[in-house]
N, CA, C and O atoms as a CHARMM CRD file, in Angstrom:
* protein
*
  360
    1    1 MET  N    -11.50100  18.68400 172.03600 PROA 1      0.00000
    2    1 MET  CA   -13.05300  18.40800 171.49800 PROA 1      0.00000
    3    1 MET  C    -13.80000  17.59900 170.69500 PROA 1      0.00000
    4    1 MET  O    -13.33500  17.09500 169.67300 PROA 1      0.00000
    5    2 LEU  N    -14.91200  17.43100 171.06600 PROA 2      0.00000
    6    2 LEU  CA   -15.26000  16.29900 170.44600 PROA 2      0.00000
    7    2 LEU  C    -16.29400  16.19100 169.86200 PROA 2      0.00000
    8    2 LEU  O    -17.35100  16.37100 170.46600 PROA 2      0.00000
    9    3 ALA  N    -16.26400  15.83000 168.37300 PROA 3      0.00000
   10    3 ALA  CA   -17.56000  15.89300 168.16700 PROA 3      0.00000
   11    3 ALA  C    -18.04600  14.69700 167.92300 PROA 3      0.00000
   12    3 ALA  O    -17.32100  13.71600 168.09000 PROA 3      0.00000
   13    4 PRO  N    -20.09200  14.48300 167.23800 PROA 4      0.00000
   14    4 PRO  CA   -19.79700  13.46400 167.17700 PROA 4      0.00000
   15    4 PRO  C    -19.88900  12.99300 165.41200 PROA 4      0.00000
   16    4 PRO  O    -19.77700  13.99600 164.70700 PROA 4      0.00000
   17    5 LEU  N    -20.03600  11.91500 164.74300 PROA 5      0.00000
   18    5 LEU  CA   -19.81700  11.86700 163.01800 PROA 5      0.00000
   19    5 LEU  C    -21.31600  10.64600 163.60500 PROA 5      0.00000
   20    5 LEU  O    -21.23900  10.16500 164.73600 PROA 5      0.00000
   21    6 ASP  N    -22.32200  10.36200 162.85600 PROA 6      0.00000
   22    6 ASP  CA   -23.06100   9.65800 162.46800 PROA 6      0.00000
   23    6 ASP  C    -23.61900   9.04900 161.87200 PROA 6      0.00000
   24    6 ASP  O    -24.02500   9.32300 160.74300 PROA 6      0.00000
   25    7 ALA  N    -23.80600   7.96000 162.53600 PROA 7      0.00000
   26    7 ALA  CA   -23.26500   6.51900 162.11600 PROA 7      0.00000
   27    7 ALA  C    -24.07400   5.42600 161.72500 PROA 7      0.00000
   28    7 ALA  O    -23.81700   4.22900 161.84900 PROA 7      0.00000
   29    8 ARG  N    -25.15900   6.00500 161.20100 PROA 8      0.00000
   30    8 ARG  CA   -26.49800   5.43400 161.49300 PROA 8      0.00000
   31    8 ARG  C    -27.11100   5.42000 160.76700 PROA 8      0.00000
   32    8 ARG  O    -28.33100   5.58500 160.75500 PROA 8      0.00000
   33    9 ALA  N    -26.30900   5.18800 159.87100 PROA 9      0.00000
   34    9 ALA  CA   -27.79500   4.95100 158.20500 PROA 9      0.00000
   35    9 ALA  C    -27.92700   3.35200 158.34400 PROA 9      0.00000
   36    9 ALA  O    -27.92500   2.74300 159.41400 PROA 9      0.00000
   37   10 LYS  N    -28.01300   2.92800 157.37600 PROA 10     0.00000
   38   10 LYS  CA   -28.68600   1.63800 156.99900 PROA 10     0.00000
   39   10 LYS  C    -29.20500   1.00400 158.42500 PROA 10     0.00000
   40   10 LYS  O    -28.13700   0.63400 158.91300 PROA 10     0.00000
   41   11 GLY  N    -29.82400   0.80100 158.99700 PROA 11     0.00000
   42   11 GLY  CA   -29.82600   0.65200 160.79300 PROA 11     0.00000
   43   11 GLY  C    -28.83400   0.86500 162.24000 PROA 11     0.00000
   44   11 GLY  O    -29.11900   0.60100 163.40800 PROA 11     0.00000
   45   12 SER  N    -27.73800   1.37100 161.73200 PROA 12     0.00000
   46   12 SER  CA   -27.38800   1.27400 162.85300 PROA 12     0.00000
   47   12 SER  C    -27.60600   2.36700 164.32900 PROA 12     0.00000
   48   12 SER  O    -28.53800   3.10800 164.64100 PROA 12     0.00000
   49   13 ALA  N    -26.61800   2.13300 164.84000 PROA 13     0.00000
   50   13 ALA  CA   -27.59200   3.11800 165.90100 PROA 13     0.00000
   51   13 ALA  C    -25.62000   3.72600 166.80000 PROA 13     0.00000
   52   13 ALA  O    -25.11500   3.92300 167.90500 PROA 13     0.00000
   53   14 ALA  N    -25.38300   3.74700 165.80700 PROA 14     0.00000
   54   14 ALA  CA   -23.82800   3.66000 166.06500 PROA 14     0.00000
   55   14 ALA  C    -23.55700   4.88000 166.20100 PROA 14     0.00000
   56   14 ALA  O    -23.92700   5.48300 165.19300 PROA 14     0.00000
   57   15 MET  N    -22.73000   6.06600 167.53200 PROA 15     0.00000
   58   15 MET  CA   -22.62800   6.97000 166.57500 PROA 15     0.00000
   59   15 MET  C    -20.74200   7.42300 167.40600 PROA 15     0.00000
   60   15 MET  O    -20.63400   7.19500 168.61100 PROA 15     0.00000
   61   16 ILE  N    -19.98100   7.78000 166.94700 PROA 16     0.00000
   62   16 ILE  CA   -18.43800   7.81700 167.34000 PROA 16     0.00000
   63   16 ILE  C    -18.27500   9.01600 166.88900 PROA 16     0.00000
   64   16 ILE  O    -18.94000   9.61000 166.04000 PROA 16     0.00000
   65   17 TRP  N    -16.90900   9.53300 167.78100 PROA 17     0.00000
   66   17 TRP  CA   -16.85200  10.98200 168.97500 PROA 17     0.00000
   67   17 TRP  C    -16.25500  11.13300 168.26200 PROA 17     0.00000
   68   17 TRP  O    -16.19300  10.00300 167.78000 PROA 17     0.00000
   69   18 LEU  N    -15.17200  12.19000 167.24700 PROA 18     0.00000
   70   18 LEU  CA   -13.62100  12.14400 166.71500 PROA 18     0.00000
   71   18 LEU  C    -13.50200  13.55700 167.43300 PROA 18     0.00000
   72   18 LEU  O    -14.33900  14.45900 167.46300 PROA 18     0.00000
   73   19 SER  N    -11.78600  13.48700 168.20600 PROA 19     0.00000
   74   19 SER  CA   -11.13500  14.89900 168.07100 PROA 19     0.00000
   75   19 SER  C    -11.43300  15.60500 167.42900 PROA 19     0.00000
   76   19 SER  O    -11.99000  15.31600 166.37000 PROA 19     0.00000
   77   20 ASP  N    -11.08200  17.33600 167.96100 PROA 20     0.00000
   78   20 ASP  CA   -10.50900  17.87000 166.69800 PROA 20     0.00000
   79   20 ASP  C     -9.25800  18.02700 164.85400 PROA 20     0.00000
   80   20 ASP  O     -9.25500  18.19600 163.63500 PROA 20     0.00000
   81   21 ALA  N     -8.29600  17.75000 166.31700 PROA 21     0.00000
   82   21 ALA  CA    -8.13100  16.48400 164.83300 PROA 21     0.00000
   83   21 ALA  C     -8.19800  15.91800 163.98000 PROA 21     0.00000
   84   21 ALA  O     -7.75600  16.31000 162.90000 PROA 21     0.00000
   85   22 GLU  N     -8.88100  14.58100 164.18600 PROA 22     0.00000
   86   22 GLU  CA    -9.09600  13.98500 163.95000 PROA 22     0.00000
   87   22 GLU  C    -10.78500  14.67900 162.75600 PROA 22     0.00000
   88   22 GLU  O    -10.75900  14.81300 161.53200 PROA 22     0.00000
   89   23 LEU  N    -11.30800  14.80300 163.15600 PROA 23     0.00000
   90   23 LEU  CA   -12.54900  15.47900 162.25500 PROA 23     0.00000
   91   23 LEU  C    -12.23400  16.35900 161.34000 PROA 23     0.00000
   92   23 LEU  O    -12.81300  16.59200 160.27900 PROA 23     0.00000
   93   24 SER  N    -11.20900  16.88500 161.82800 PROA 24     0.00000
   94   24 SER  CA   -10.60800  18.34200 160.67500 PROA 24     0.00000
   95   24 SER  C    -10.16400  17.02900 159.33200 PROA 24     0.00000
   96   24 SER  O    -10.91800  16.75900 158.39800 PROA 24     0.00000
   97   25 ALA  N     -8.71500  16.34200 159.57500 PROA 25     0.00000
   98   25 ALA  CA    -8.81700  15.41100 158.54400 PROA 25     0.00000
   99   25 ALA  C    -10.49000  14.80400 158.12200 PROA 25     0.00000
  100   25 ALA  O    -11.18600  15.37400 157.28200 PROA 25     0.00000
  101   26 VAL  N    -10.78400  13.98000 158.62600 PROA 26     0.00000
  102   26 VAL  CA   -12.76200  13.72700 157.52700 PROA 26     0.00000
  103   26 VAL  C    -12.90400  14.57900 156.90200 PROA 26     0.00000
  104   26 VAL  O    -13.66300  14.39200 155.95100 PROA 26     0.00000
  105   27 MET  N    -12.27500  15.99900 157.05000 PROA 27     0.00000
  106   27 MET  CA   -13.51500  17.14100 156.79300 PROA 27     0.00000
  107   27 MET  C    -13.19100  17.41400 155.68600 PROA 27     0.00000
  108   27 MET  O    -13.99100  17.71500 154.80000 PROA 27     0.00000
  109   28 SER  N    -11.56400  17.33600 155.51200 PROA 28     0.00000
  110   28 SER  CA   -10.05900  17.28800 154.56200 PROA 28     0.00000
  111   28 SER  C    -10.90100  15.93100 153.41400 PROA 28     0.00000
  112   28 SER  O    -11.88200  16.06700 152.68400 PROA 28     0.00000
  113   29 ALA  N    -10.34800  15.14200 153.57100 PROA 29     0.00000
  114   29 ALA  CA   -10.68300  13.48600 152.67900 PROA 29     0.00000
  115   29 ALA  C    -12.06100  13.90800 152.23000 PROA 29     0.00000
  116   29 ALA  O    -12.37300  13.28300 151.21600 PROA 29     0.00000
  117   30 ALA  N    -13.21200  14.94600 152.72200 PROA 30     0.00000
  118   30 ALA  CA   -14.34400  14.64200 151.95000 PROA 30     0.00000
  119   30 ALA  C    -14.48000  16.36000 151.07700 PROA 30     0.00000
  120   30 ALA  O    -15.37200  16.91300 150.43400 PROA 30     0.00000
  121   31 LYS  N    -13.14500  16.72000 151.47700 PROA 31     0.00000
  122   31 LYS  CA   -12.76700  18.13100 150.87800 PROA 31     0.00000
  123   31 LYS  C    -13.21600  18.20700 149.42400 PROA 31     0.00000
  124   31 LYS  O    -13.93800  19.05700 148.90300 PROA 31     0.00000
  125   32 PRO  N    -12.29100  16.50400 148.55500 PROA 32     0.00000
  126   32 PRO  CA   -11.80200  17.08400 147.02900 PROA 32     0.00000
  127   32 PRO  C    -13.27200  16.17000 146.54800 PROA 32     0.00000
  128   32 PRO  O    -13.08500  15.07200 146.02400 PROA 32     0.00000
  129   33 LEU  N    -14.10800  16.45900 146.66300 PROA 33     0.00000
  130   33 LEU  CA   -15.39500  15.49000 146.42200 PROA 33     0.00000
  131   33 LEU  C    -16.80400  16.06500 146.21600 PROA 33     0.00000
  132   33 LEU  O    -17.42800  16.66200 147.09300 PROA 33     0.00000
  133   34 ARG  N    -17.23100  15.83400 145.00400 PROA 34     0.00000
  134   34 ARG  CA   -18.77500  16.90200 144.21300 PROA 34     0.00000
  135   34 ARG  C    -19.01600  16.94400 145.56600 PROA 34     0.00000
  136   34 ARG  O    -18.61000  16.22600 146.47900 PROA 34     0.00000
  137   35 PRO  N    -20.10200  18.37300 145.54000 PROA 35     0.00000
  138   35 PRO  CA   -20.53700  18.50100 147.13500 PROA 35     0.00000
  139   35 PRO  C    -22.08100  17.15800 147.50300 PROA 35     0.00000
  140   35 PRO  O    -22.41100  16.53300 148.51100 PROA 35     0.00000
  141   36 CYS  N    -22.36800  17.20000 146.76400 PROA 36     0.00000
  142   36 CYS  CA   -23.22700  15.57500 146.59200 PROA 36     0.00000
  143   36 CYS  C    -23.40600  14.53300 147.29600 PROA 36     0.00000
  144   36 CYS  O    -24.34600  13.96700 147.85400 PROA 36     0.00000
  145   37 ASP  N    -21.44600  14.28300 147.04600 PROA 37     0.00000
  146   37 ASP  CA   -21.14400  12.69400 147.27000 PROA 37     0.00000
  147   37 ASP  C    -20.16400  13.15400 149.16600 PROA 37     0.00000
  148   37 ASP  O    -19.86500  12.46300 150.14000 PROA 37     0.00000
  149   38 ARG  N    -20.03500  14.30700 148.89300 PROA 38     0.00000
  150   38 ARG  CA   -19.71100  14.52200 150.29800 PROA 38     0.00000
  151   38 ARG  C    -21.28800  14.33200 151.65900 PROA 38     0.00000
  152   38 ARG  O    -20.87900  14.83500 152.70500 PROA 38     0.00000
  153   39 ASP  N    -22.11900  14.03500 151.77000 PROA 39     0.00000
  154   39 ASP  CA   -23.23700  13.62700 153.01100 PROA 39     0.00000
  155   39 ASP  C    -22.61000  11.80000 152.32000 PROA 39     0.00000
  156   39 ASP  O    -22.10700  11.20900 153.27500 PROA 39     0.00000
  157   40 PRO  N    -22.59700  11.60400 152.03000 PROA 40     0.00000
  158   40 PRO  CA   -22.53900   9.63500 151.82500 PROA 40     0.00000
  159   40 PRO  C    -21.21400   9.01400 152.63600 PROA 40     0.00000
  160   40 PRO  O    -20.83000   8.25100 153.52300 PROA 40     0.00000
  161   41 PHE  N    -20.65100  10.43300 151.10400 PROA 41     0.00000
  162   41 PHE  CA   -19.66800   9.46600 151.61500 PROA 41     0.00000
  163   41 PHE  C    -18.63100   9.52700 153.85500 PROA 41     0.00000
  164   41 PHE  O    -17.80100   8.94000 154.54900 PROA 41     0.00000
  165   42 LEU  N    -19.41600  10.46700 153.86300 PROA 42     0.00000
  166   42 LEU  CA   -18.88900  11.06100 156.14900 PROA 42     0.00000
  167   42 LEU  C    -19.74200   9.80900 156.12200 PROA 42     0.00000
  168   42 LEU  O    -19.55400   8.89700 156.92700 PROA 42     0.00000
  169   43 ARG  N    -20.91500   9.76400 154.95900 PROA 43     0.00000
  170   43 ARG  CA   -22.03800   8.37100 157.06700 PROA 43     0.00000
  171   43 ARG  C    -20.83900   7.29200 155.83900 PROA 43     0.00000
  172   43 ARG  O    -19.84400   7.68000 156.45100 PROA 43     0.00000
  173   44 ALA  N    -20.46400   6.72400 155.16000 PROA 44     0.00000
  174   44 ALA  CA   -19.98800   5.08700 155.54900 PROA 44     0.00000
  175   44 ALA  C    -18.69800   5.45400 155.66400 PROA 44     0.00000
  176   44 ALA  O    -18.04200   4.42200 155.80500 PROA 44     0.00000
  177   45 LEU  N    -17.40400   7.22000 155.68500 PROA 45     0.00000
  178   45 LEU  CA   -16.76900   6.63600 156.60000 PROA 45     0.00000
  179   45 LEU  C    -17.46800   6.33400 158.72500 PROA 45     0.00000
  180   45 LEU  O    -17.19700   5.63900 159.70400 PROA 45     0.00000
  181   46 ALA  N    -18.48500   7.48900 158.27300 PROA 46     0.00000
  182   46 ALA  CA   -18.45300   7.06000 160.13600 PROA 46     0.00000
  183   46 ALA  C    -18.61900   5.41400 160.89200 PROA 46     0.00000
  184   46 ALA  O    -18.41100   4.74600 161.90400 PROA 46     0.00000
  185   47 GLN  N    -19.50300   5.41400 158.63100 PROA 47     0.00000
  186   47 GLN  CA   -19.70100   3.44200 159.30200 PROA 47     0.00000
  187   47 GLN  C    -18.34100   2.63500 159.37500 PROA 47     0.00000
  188   47 GLN  O    -17.81900   1.80300 160.11700 PROA 47     0.00000
  189   48 GLU  N    -18.10500   3.18300 158.44700 PROA 48     0.00000
  190   48 GLU  CA   -16.50800   1.90100 158.40600 PROA 48     0.00000
  191   48 GLU  C    -15.74600   2.51200 159.87100 PROA 48     0.00000
  192   48 GLU  O    -14.73800   1.97700 160.33100 PROA 48     0.00000
  193   49 LEU  N    -16.12900   3.20800 160.23700 PROA 49     0.00000
  194   49 LEU  CA   -14.92900   3.96700 161.66300 PROA 49     0.00000
  195   49 LEU  C    -15.52000   3.30400 162.98700 PROA 49     0.00000
  196   49 LEU  O    -14.88400   3.08400 164.01800 PROA 49     0.00000
  197   50 ALA  N    -16.72900   3.05800 162.77400 PROA 50     0.00000
  198   50 ALA  CA   -17.60200   2.46400 163.65500 PROA 50     0.00000
  199   50 ALA  C    -17.98500   0.52700 164.00900 PROA 50     0.00000
  200   50 ALA  O    -18.75100  -0.27000 164.55000 PROA 50     0.00000
  201   51 ARG  N    -16.72300   0.70300 163.17900 PROA 51     0.00000
  202   51 ARG  CA   -16.71100  -1.57600 162.63200 PROA 51     0.00000
  203   51 ARG  C    -15.05500  -1.49800 163.73000 PROA 51     0.00000
  204   51 ARG  O    -14.54000  -2.48000 164.26500 PROA 51     0.00000
  205   52 GLU  N    -14.58800  -0.20600 163.79300 PROA 52     0.00000
  206   52 GLU  CA   -12.93500  -0.15300 163.80600 PROA 52     0.00000
  207   52 GLU  C    -12.31200  -0.58500 165.07100 PROA 52     0.00000
  208   52 GLU  O    -12.35000   0.40700 165.80000 PROA 52     0.00000
  209   53 PRO  N    -11.89100  -1.32900 165.54900 PROA 53     0.00000
  210   53 PRO  CA   -11.49900  -1.18000 167.37100 PROA 53     0.00000
  211   53 PRO  C    -10.12300  -0.86900 168.14200 PROA 53     0.00000
  212   53 PRO  O     -9.23600  -1.29900 168.87900 PROA 53     0.00000
  213   54 GLN  N    -10.44300  -0.18800 167.67400 PROA 54     0.00000
  214   54 GLN  CA    -9.30000   1.48200 167.31700 PROA 54     0.00000
  215   54 GLN  C     -8.98000   2.27900 166.53700 PROA 54     0.00000
  216   54 GLN  O     -8.08600   2.08800 165.71200 PROA 54     0.00000
  217   55 ARG  N     -9.55700   3.18500 166.62900 PROA 55     0.00000
  218   55 ARG  CA    -8.89000   4.07100 165.64800 PROA 55     0.00000
  219   55 ARG  C     -8.63500   5.97000 166.08900 PROA 55     0.00000
  220   55 ARG  O     -9.16200   6.86300 166.75200 PROA 55     0.00000
  221   56 GLY  N     -7.18500   5.66300 164.96600 PROA 56     0.00000
  222   56 GLY  CA    -6.25000   7.26200 165.27900 PROA 56     0.00000
  223   56 GLY  C     -6.01200   7.84300 164.93900 PROA 56     0.00000
  224   56 GLY  O     -6.97000   8.53500 165.28300 PROA 56     0.00000
  225   57 PRO  N     -5.06400   8.91800 164.00200 PROA 57     0.00000
  226   57 PRO  CA    -5.28100   9.31800 162.89400 PROA 57     0.00000
  227   57 PRO  C     -4.71700   8.56200 161.33700 PROA 57     0.00000
  228   57 PRO  O     -4.99300   8.82300 160.16600 PROA 57     0.00000
  229   58 GLY  N     -3.47400   7.13600 162.20800 PROA 58     0.00000
  230   58 GLY  CA    -4.11400   6.32800 160.78100 PROA 58     0.00000
  231   58 GLY  C     -4.17000   5.61900 160.15200 PROA 58     0.00000
  232   58 GLY  O     -3.65100   5.40700 159.05600 PROA 58     0.00000
  233   59 VAL  N     -5.66200   4.48700 161.51700 PROA 59     0.00000
  234   59 VAL  CA    -7.14400   4.05000 161.10700 PROA 59     0.00000
  235   59 VAL  C     -7.68000   5.72800 159.82900 PROA 59     0.00000
  236   59 VAL  O     -7.74200   5.64900 158.60300 PROA 59     0.00000
  237   60 ILE  N     -7.86000   6.52900 160.35400 PROA 60     0.00000
  238   60 ILE  CA    -8.91800   7.28000 159.65800 PROA 60     0.00000
  239   60 ILE  C     -8.47200   7.89400 158.34400 PROA 60     0.00000
  240   60 ILE  O     -9.18500   8.31100 157.43200 PROA 60     0.00000
  241   61 HSD  N     -7.30200   7.86900 158.41900 PROA 61     0.00000
  242   61 HSD  CA    -6.71000   8.25200 156.70500 PROA 61     0.00000
  243   61 HSD  C     -7.58600   7.17900 155.59500 PROA 61     0.00000
  244   61 HSD  O     -8.48100   7.15700 154.75100 PROA 61     0.00000
  245   62 ARG  N     -6.26900   6.08600 156.53200 PROA 62     0.00000
  246   62 ARG  CA    -6.44000   4.39100 156.19600 PROA 62     0.00000
  247   62 ARG  C     -7.52500   4.02000 154.86700 PROA 62     0.00000
  248   62 ARG  O     -7.32700   3.77500 153.67700 PROA 62     0.00000
  249   63 VAL  N     -9.02600   4.13600 155.90600 PROA 63     0.00000
  250   63 VAL  CA   -10.84000   4.37200 155.79800 PROA 63     0.00000
  251   63 VAL  C    -11.28400   5.39700 154.98700 PROA 63     0.00000
  252   63 VAL  O    -12.21400   5.02200 154.27200 PROA 63     0.00000
  253   64 ALA  N    -10.77000   7.26800 154.73100 PROA 64     0.00000
  254   64 ALA  CA   -11.17600   7.50000 153.67300 PROA 64     0.00000
  255   64 ALA  C     -9.44900   8.14400 152.87800 PROA 64     0.00000
  256   64 ALA  O     -8.85200   9.19700 152.65300 PROA 64     0.00000
  257   65 ARG  N     -9.31200   6.81400 152.73300 PROA 65     0.00000
  258   65 ARG  CA    -9.00600   6.81600 151.94100 PROA 65     0.00000
  259   65 ARG  C     -9.32200   4.95200 151.04900 PROA 65     0.00000
  260   65 ARG  O     -9.32000   4.81100 149.82600 PROA 65     0.00000
  261   66 ASN  N     -9.44600   4.33100 151.58600 PROA 66     0.00000
  262   66 ASN  CA   -10.65700   3.97900 150.47800 PROA 66     0.00000
  263   66 ASN  C    -11.88600   3.81100 149.79600 PROA 66     0.00000
  264   66 ASN  O    -12.38300   3.34900 148.76900 PROA 66     0.00000
  265   67 LEU  N    -12.28200   4.72400 151.42000 PROA 67     0.00000
  266   67 LEU  CA   -13.70800   5.50500 150.30700 PROA 67     0.00000
  267   67 LEU  C    -13.33500   6.30600 149.53400 PROA 67     0.00000
  268   67 LEU  O    -14.21500   6.44100 148.68500 PROA 67     0.00000
  269   68 GLN  N    -12.22200   7.14700 149.27200 PROA 68     0.00000
  270   68 GLN  CA   -12.28500   7.94800 148.13600 PROA 68     0.00000
  271   68 GLN  C    -12.76100   7.46800 147.29300 PROA 68     0.00000
  272   68 GLN  O    -13.75000   7.93400 146.72900 PROA 68     0.00000
  273   69 ARG  N    -11.75800   5.60400 146.73500 PROA 69     0.00000
  274   69 ARG  CA   -12.17800   5.39600 145.77000 PROA 69     0.00000
  275   69 ARG  C    -13.33300   4.78300 144.99500 PROA 69     0.00000
  276   69 ARG  O    -13.45300   4.55300 143.79200 PROA 69     0.00000
  277   70 GLN  N    -14.42300   4.51900 146.37100 PROA 70     0.00000
  278   70 GLN  CA   -15.48100   4.13200 145.92100 PROA 70     0.00000
  279   70 GLN  C    -16.71000   6.26800 145.21100 PROA 70     0.00000
  280   70 GLN  O    -17.50300   6.71700 144.38200 PROA 70     0.00000
  281   71 PHE  N    -16.38600   6.40500 145.67900 PROA 71     0.00000
  282   71 PHE  CA   -16.63000   8.56500 145.11200 PROA 71     0.00000
  283   71 PHE  C    -16.10100   9.31700 143.68200 PROA 71     0.00000
  284   71 PHE  O    -14.91500   9.19200 143.38000 PROA 71     0.00000
  285   72 SER  N    -16.61900   9.76200 143.18800 PROA 72     0.00000
  286   72 SER  CA   -16.50700  10.18000 141.83500 PROA 72     0.00000
  287   72 SER  C    -16.23900  11.69400 142.50600 PROA 72     0.00000
  288   72 SER  O    -17.05300  12.56400 142.81700 PROA 72     0.00000
  289   73 ILE  N    -14.70700  11.66200 142.61100 PROA 73     0.00000
  290   73 ILE  CA   -13.69400  12.67700 142.85800 PROA 73     0.00000
  291   73 ILE  C    -13.32400  13.36700 141.05900 PROA 73     0.00000
  292   73 ILE  O    -12.96400  12.84100 140.00700 PROA 73     0.00000
  293   74 ARG  N    -13.57500  14.43300 141.38600 PROA 74     0.00000
  294   74 ARG  CA   -13.29900  15.46400 139.83300 PROA 74     0.00000
  295   74 ARG  C    -13.38000  16.71000 140.04600 PROA 74     0.00000
  296   74 ARG  O    -14.41100  17.34500 140.26500 PROA 74     0.00000
  297   75 PRO  N    -11.86700  17.26300 139.96900 PROA 75     0.00000
  298   75 PRO  CA   -11.30500  18.51400 140.22800 PROA 75     0.00000
  299   75 PRO  C    -11.65500  19.18000 139.91400 PROA 75     0.00000
  300   75 PRO  O    -12.22000  19.06900 138.82500 PROA 75     0.00000
  301   76 ILE  N    -11.62700  20.41300 140.57200 PROA 76     0.00000
  302   76 ILE  CA   -12.22200  21.78700 139.45200 PROA 76     0.00000
  303   76 ILE  C    -11.46800  22.47300 139.10600 PROA 76     0.00000
  304   76 ILE  O    -10.67700  23.10500 139.80600 PROA 76     0.00000
  305   77 CYS  N    -11.56900  22.47700 137.96500 PROA 77     0.00000
  306   77 CYS  CA   -11.05500  23.46000 135.79400 PROA 77     0.00000
  307   77 CYS  C    -12.06900  24.54700 136.44100 PROA 77     0.00000
  308   77 CYS  O    -13.29600  24.48600 136.51800 PROA 77     0.00000
  309   78 PRO  N    -10.99400  25.77300 136.97500 PROA 78     0.00000
  310   78 PRO  CA   -11.94700  27.11000 136.08600 PROA 78     0.00000
  311   78 PRO  C    -11.21000  26.70500 134.15200 PROA 78     0.00000
  312   78 PRO  O    -10.21900  26.31800 133.53400 PROA 78     0.00000
  313   79 ALA  N    -13.45500  27.45600 133.93400 PROA 79     0.00000
  314   79 ALA  CA   -12.33000  27.78100 132.31500 PROA 79     0.00000
  315   79 ALA  C    -11.94900  28.31700 131.29400 PROA 79     0.00000
  316   79 ALA  O    -12.41100  28.48300 130.16600 PROA 79     0.00000
  317   80 SER  N    -10.04000  28.85600 132.40000 PROA 80     0.00000
  318   80 SER  CA    -9.25600  29.13400 131.49200 PROA 80     0.00000
  319   80 SER  C     -8.03100  27.66000 131.58000 PROA 80     0.00000
  320   80 SER  O     -6.86900  27.56200 131.18600 PROA 80     0.00000
  321   81 CYS  N     -9.02400  26.60400 132.33600 PROA 81     0.00000
  322   81 CYS  CA    -7.62400  25.51000 131.93300 PROA 81     0.00000
  323   81 CYS  C     -8.72200  23.83200 131.81300 PROA 81     0.00000
  324   81 CYS  O     -9.10900  22.80500 132.37000 PROA 81     0.00000
  325   82 ARG  N     -8.73600  24.88700 130.32600 PROA 82     0.00000
  326   82 ARG  CA    -9.54300  23.54400 129.56200 PROA 82     0.00000
  327   82 ARG  C     -8.63300  23.02300 128.48800 PROA 82     0.00000
  328   82 ARG  O     -7.43400  23.15100 128.24100 PROA 82     0.00000
  329   83 SER  N     -9.85100  22.25600 127.82700 PROA 83     0.00000
  330   83 SER  CA    -8.64600  21.27900 127.70400 PROA 83     0.00000
  331   83 SER  C     -8.48500  22.26900 125.85400 PROA 83     0.00000
  332   83 SER  O     -7.47800  22.89600 125.52400 PROA 83     0.00000
  333   84 THR  N     -9.36600  22.16200 125.24700 PROA 84     0.00000
  334   84 THR  CA    -9.61000  23.52300 124.23100 PROA 84     0.00000
  335   84 THR  C     -8.26400  24.48500 124.31000 PROA 84     0.00000
  336   84 THR  O     -7.33700  24.74600 123.54300 PROA 84     0.00000
  337   85 ASP  N     -8.61900  24.83500 125.52500 PROA 85     0.00000
  338   85 ASP  CA    -7.93100  26.71900 125.24800 PROA 85     0.00000
  339   85 ASP  C     -6.62000  26.12700 125.01600 PROA 85     0.00000
  340   85 ASP  O     -5.83100  26.34800 124.09700 PROA 85     0.00000
  341   86 ARG  N     -6.48200  24.95600 126.48400 PROA 86     0.00000
  342   86 ARG  CA    -4.48100  24.51600 125.61400 PROA 86     0.00000
  343   86 ARG  C     -4.32300  24.48000 124.59800 PROA 86     0.00000
  344   86 ARG  O     -3.46300  25.27200 124.21100 PROA 86     0.00000
  345   87 LEU  N     -5.14700  23.39500 123.25600 PROA 87     0.00000
  346   87 LEU  CA    -5.07400  23.88200 121.96000 PROA 87     0.00000
  347   87 LEU  C     -4.41900  24.65800 121.01000 PROA 87     0.00000
  348   87 LEU  O     -3.60700  24.52000 120.09600 PROA 87     0.00000
  349   88 ASP  N     -5.39500  25.95900 121.83700 PROA 88     0.00000
  350   88 ASP  CA    -5.11600  26.75500 120.77000 PROA 88     0.00000
  351   88 ASP  C     -3.71400  27.40400 121.29900 PROA 88     0.00000
  352   88 ASP  O     -3.07800  27.75900 120.30600 PROA 88     0.00000
  353   89 LYS  N     -2.78800  27.77000 122.86200 PROA 89     0.00000
  354   89 LYS  CA    -2.22600  27.62600 122.77900 PROA 89     0.00000
  355   89 LYS  C     -0.71500  28.09100 121.50100 PROA 89     0.00000
  356   89 LYS  O     -0.02500  29.09900 121.35200 PROA 89     0.00000
  357   90 LYS  N     -0.77300  26.77800 120.84400 PROA 90     0.00000
  358   90 LYS  CA     0.17800  26.20700 120.41800 PROA 90     0.00000
  359   90 LYS  C      0.93700  26.58500 119.29200 PROA 90     0.00000
  360   90 LYS  O      1.90600  25.91000 118.94600 PROA 90     0.00000
């Protein structure tokens, strides 16, 4: 099954279609991002993928990896692993 990924931001009229595996890879790439960064990341990814002459797992991974560097990736850390807690246990 193919799913659309909208690449229409900034005046582009392109829409790309992804297989289930490709969509899964895209969503996995967005998962570590803050929720507020996911939509801009997905739009930027769609724009970049629309420019690629061919698309496959390697291209999607490369483009997603390069774009992740442009977005703030912050791990979610529970209160129990804060640095001050670790200092208290010495």
